[in-house]
C-alpha positions in Angstrom: -5.0 5.4 25.1 -6.4 7.4 22.1 -10.2 7.8 22.3 -11.6 7.6 18.8 -15.1 8.6 17.1 -15.9 7.5 13.8 -18.7 9.1 11.8 -20.8 9.1 8.7 -24.5 9.9 7.6 -26.8 7.3 9.2 -24.1 5.0 11.2 -24.8 2.1 9.3 -22.2 1.8 6.5 -19.0 3.6 6.6 -18.7 4.7 10.0 -19.7 0.9 10.9 -17.2 -0.8 8.9 -14.4 1.2 10.1 -15.5 1.1 13.9 -15.6 -3.1 13.3 -12.3 -3.0 11.8 -10.8 -1.2 15.0 -12.6 -2.4 17.5 -11.3 -6.0 16.3 -7.6 -4.6 16.3 -8.3 -3.5 20.3 -8.8 0.9 19.7 -11.3 2.6 22.0 -13.5 3.6 19.2 -17.3 4.6 19.3 -19.1 5.1 15.8 -21.8 7.6 15.2 -24.1 9.7 12.3 -24.6 13.1 11.7 -28.1 12.6 10.0 -31.7 13.3 11.6 -33.0 10.2 10.8 -31.3 6.4 9.7 -31.9 6.4 5.6 -31.4 2.8 4.1 -32.1 1.6 0.5 -35.5 0.7 -0.5 -37.2 -0.9 -3.1 -36.8 2.4 -5.0 -34.0 5.2 -5.0 -36.9 7.6 -4.0 -38.5 4.7 -1.3 -35.8 4.5 1.1 -36.4 2.8 4.5 -36.5 5.5 7.7 -35.5 4.5 11.2 -34.9 7.0 13.9 -31.6 6.8 15.4 -31.6 4.4 18.3 -33.3 1.5 16.5 -31.8 -1.3 17.2 -29.9 -2.8 13.9 -31.2 -6.3 14.8 -35.0 -4.7 14.7 -34.2 -3.4 11.0 -32.8 -6.4 9.9 -35.5 -9.0 11.3 -38.2 -6.0 9.7 -36.3 -5.9 6.0 -35.9 -9.6 6.1 -39.8 -10.1 6.6 -40.5 -6.9 4.5 -40.1 -8.2 1.0 -38.5 -11.4 0.3 -38.0 -10.4 -3.3 -36.0 -7.5 -2.4 -34.1 -7.8 1.0 -33.6 -11.8 1.4 -29.8 -12.3 1.0 -29.8 -14.4 -2.0 -25.9 -15.4 -3.8 -26.3 -14.5 -7.4 -24.0 -17.6 -8.1 -26.4 -20.0 -6.3 -29.9 -18.4 -7.2 -32.6 -21.3 -7.9 -34.7 -21.5 -10.8 -37.5 -18.7 -10.9 -35.8 -16.4 -8.4 -33.4 -14.7 -10.6 -35.2 -11.2 -10.8 -33.9 -7.4 -10.8 -34.8 -7.3 -7.5 -33.0 -10.0 -6.3 -29.7 -8.9 -8.3 -30.6 -5.1 -6.5 -30.3 -6.5 -2.8 -27.3 -8.3 -3.8 -25.2 -5.7 -4.9 -26.3 -3.6 -2.0 -25.4 -5.9 0.4 -28.1 -4.6 2.9 -29.1 -7.5 5.1 -24.9 -8.0 5.2 -24.3 -5.0 6.7 -26.9 -5.0 9.1 -26.0 -8.3 10.4 -22.4 -7.0 10.7 -23.9 -3.9 12.6 -25.9 -6.1 15.3 -22.3 -7.8 16.0 -20.7 -4.4 16.8 -23.5 -2.7 18.9 -26.9 -2.5 19.3 -28.2 0.2 17.8 -26.9 3.4 15.4 -26.2 6.5 17.8 -26.4 10.4 16.4 -23.4 12.4 17.3 -25.7 15.2 18.1 -26.9 13.5 21.4 -23.7 12.5 22.5 -21.6 13.5 25.2 -18.8 11.9 25.6 -15.3 13.2 24.3 -12.7 12.1 22.3 -9.0 12.5 21.3 -9.8 11.8 17.3 -12.8 12.4 15.3 -12.6 10.3 12.3 -15.4 11.7 9.6 -16.3 9.9 6.5 -18.0 12.6 4.4 -17.1 16.2 3.7 -20.4 17.1 5.0 -20.8 14.9 8.2 -17.0 16.6 8.8 -19.0 20.2 8.3 -21.7 19.2 10.8 -19.4 17.6 13.8 -17.5 21.2 13.5 -20.7 22.9 13.6 -21.9 21.1 16.6 -18.5 21.5 18.5 -18.6 25.1 17.6 -22.3 25.4 18.7 -21.5 23.7 22.1 -20.8 25.5 25.3 -17.1 24.0 25.3 -16.9 24.5 28.9 -14.5 21.7 29.2 -11.8 23.7 26.9 -10.5 20.1 25.1 -9.3 19.9 22.2 -10.1 17.3 19.5 -8.6 16.4 16.1 -11.3 16.2 13.6 -10.1 14.5 10.2 -12.1 13.4 7.0 -11.4 10.4 4.8 -13.5 10.9 2.0 -15.0 7.5 1.4 -18.2 6.7 -1.3 -21.2 5.2 0.3 -20.8 1.9 -0.8 -19.9 -1.5 0.3 -16.9 -1.5 -2.0 -15.6 1.9 -0.8 -16.5 1.3 2.7 -14.3 -1.6 2.8 -11.2 0.2 1.5 -12.0 2.7 3.6 -12.0 1.0 6.4 -8.7 -0.3 6.0 -7.1 3.2 5.5 -8.9 4.6 8.5 -7.1 1.6 10.0 -3.5 2.8 8.8 -4.4 6.2 9.9 -5.0 5.0 13.3 -1.9 3.2 13.1 -0.1 6.3 12.4 -1.8 8.2 15.2 -1.2 5.8 18.0 2.7 5.2 16.7 2.9 9.1 17.6 4.1 10.2 21.1 2.7 13.9 20.6 0.0 13.9 18.3 -0.8 17.7 18.3 2.7 18.0 17.1 2.8 15.3 14.8 -0.5 15.3 13.1 0.5 17.7 10.2 2.9 14.9 9.3 0.9 12.1 9.9 -2.0 13.2 7.4 1.0 14.3 4.7 2.1 10.8 4.6 -1.6 9.1 4.6 -2.3 11.3 1.7 0.8 10.2 0.3 -0.1 6.9 0.5 -3.7 7.1 0.1 -4.3 9.6 -2.4 -7.7 8.0 -3.4 -9.2 9.0 -0.1 -9.2 13.2 0.2 -8.6 14.5 3.7 -9.4 17.3 5.6 -8.4 18.4 9.1 -9.4 20.8 11.9 -8.8 21.1 15.5 -12.1 21.7 17.5 -13.0 21.8 21.4 -15.2 20.4 23.8 
């Protein structure tokens, strides 16, 4: 069975959506982030909520839920009660932070950092070019004693809830195409070409790296 890793910056939105989709289909998948810390939206764009990697999703969920009910408690727009339809409620409803964290805690315990991972993968799928660059740089800087190749593929996905959902489906289709191959090394260029034709809205990069 092909072993996959899906990676974004904070192991919260894009990589976890793909992890959720792929794991439900029975694929061998793990997920990671490449950032130095986990960053989540806060009350203002310059006031993010910052956590170390390894902080359980459930702990973050409970903290943010209690921190500021006006900002973090999930209130559906169409079900708002009189007197609580504030700008901050609207902002929260749009970013879906607690919904995302609730999904995450059902998939695994906590966000993991790629640079601290020692596992090997056949295919590594990143969700942003800077994450692709970080993974390739990290693998290049490792001792590479095992001399095992891996395909690093970037599927460019914007970091918002809607695009993460669409990107997760696109990554699922990419994985299904890979799984249909009997020789990934020989077929990968054709797979990427076909994927690009099907999903022009998701720019793709590919390289071979080594563990």
